[in-house]
C-alpha positions, 0 to 999 in steps of 0.5 A: 101753716107759717114759715119764713120761705115757702118753696114751689117746686122740689127740683134742684133749685128748690131742694137745695135752696131749702138745704142751704136755708136750713144750715143758716137758721131759716125755715122753709117749706117745700111744695111739689106738684109731683110725687117723690118717686116720680121726681126720683125717676124723671131721668135727666143728664147732669154735668156739674161745675166746681162750683155746683160740686162744691155746693153739694158737699157744703150742704152735706149732700155730696157723699154719693155723688163724690163716690159715683160721679166721673170727673173730667178734666177737659172736653174733646171738639171734633170736626174735619176728622180731627180730635182737638182735646181742651185742657180745662185743668190746665187753662182754668187753674185746675177746675174741673166738671162732673158727670153726675145725673140730675135725678141722682142730684135730686135723690141726694137733696131729698134725703139731706132734707128730710134728714134734717127733718125739714118738710116737703109736701109732695102731690099738690095741686091747684098751687096759687099765690097771693099778697106777694106784693106785701109783707104777708104773701100767701101760698095756697094749694090742695093737699093729695087729699084734695084739701085746701091748705094755706102757707103763710110766709115772709117771702116766696121762692118760685122754683117751679119750672117754666110751666109753674104759676110763679112767673106768671104771678109777675104783672104782665106789664112788669115782666119783659120775656126774652126768648129764642128757639133754635131750628134743631133738635137733639135726639137723645139715646141711652145705650147699654155699652161701656164709655167710647171716650174718657171725656165728652166729645162735641162733634161738628160735622157737615152731616150734622152735630153729634155729642158723646156723653157718659151716664154711668161706666155701663151706660153711654148718653149719645146725641145727634142734631135732628129737626125739632120736627122730627119723630123718633119712629124715623129713628130705627137703631141701625140708622142711629148707629150709622149717623153716629159713626159718620158724624163722630169719624176720626182719621186717627182710628178712634172707634165708637162703642155700640150697645142695645139702645135702652132710650130714645127721645127728642128734645127741642132747643131754646133760650129763654129769660124773664126779667126781672126774676122778683116781684115784691116778696117773691123770687124766682130762680132756675127753670122758672126764670130762664132756660138754656140750650144744653150745648153749654150745660148750664141749666142746673148749674145756673139754678144752683147759683141763683138759690146760693145767691137767694140764700145769702141775700135771706140769710143777711135780711134775717140777720141784720134786717137789710134789704139791699141784697134782696133787693139787688137779687134779680139784677145781679142773677141776670147778669150771670144768666145772660153771660151763661146764654151768650156762652150756651148760644156761642157753643150752639152756634159753633157745633151745629149744622146751619142748613141756612148758611151760605158758602161764606158763612160755613167756611167762617164757622169752620175758621172758628172751630179751628181757632177755638181749638188752635189758640190758647186764648180762645180756649181758655175762654171756652174752658172758663166759661164751661166749668163755670164763672166765679159767683161773685156776690159783689158784682157790679150793677148792669142794666138789662134792657 
């Protein structure tokens, strides 16, 4: 089989890239190890920057999102029993975020891809990359019948997540990997209850961090800071609600709405970056290249920024033959990635209870919370990062060492 761009992975990055390339007249084939049913039913949260909302609309995949997503103009930061709203819409010149689950984004992108008669090959296995340092890279895989197939292409986009084969195909002596593992996890629950707040609530408390989000008008998504080594079995429903009420308490009479808990899970938190994000004719995007803790809500949005930049560079190559934008893909992406990692680290450090802190360290943390909720300049910086920094294609060079 022959195509111009072989895309490994039918997550948000791979599917969006395929749709962007189709609109530019560039052929692509997407291969995916899971079934369509599995990827569409893997429930994950989704906070979309306005850039991501605009991109979904641009590619014709945003109609259902615009009808069902919840659009927020601010977030709330809570500590010391006080509630403080960050008016992102006002502070950023009218920007907003959308609450729309990632698996719903995937459903929309798959539908748009199939409507355009683009090819997605599900249920593949034993994916291997070869000749990536030549002008004729090859993806070899087994289809769902166990037959070996080859996909010959001009370029490979590795959108296959942290555990996929793409990043491992970059020689070890060339790639540098950065990682930070945070000493806490999140216990996440889904509860059948109407929203307790019209916007997301990030709460700092001596007992630990808590977050109130919304999945649908009938389903709340809530999180508690726990040890990453903790077990869901240690968290009966009564204990979960007790801790949520404690950590979210406010002195103005605000109440948390309870309901039946229908899902529980614990996720660890870490940051990861692979540098470079390209080698030969292979280009990494999304979780294959970088992971952020969820506190900053950047994972899906970084993936969308990567593939938007890659599609732009590939379009330039096929239209003009120029390779400068492809050659600069990794450096320009990493500039944005490191800023997102910085913001995610900042939000994580700002809001979680650090049990190794000295009394001095803890007072500094409280002072920073007070500063960011009372200083217009500090709040504006947080808001600008939260809604998403501009995607500037002509960014100056930045060395990452």
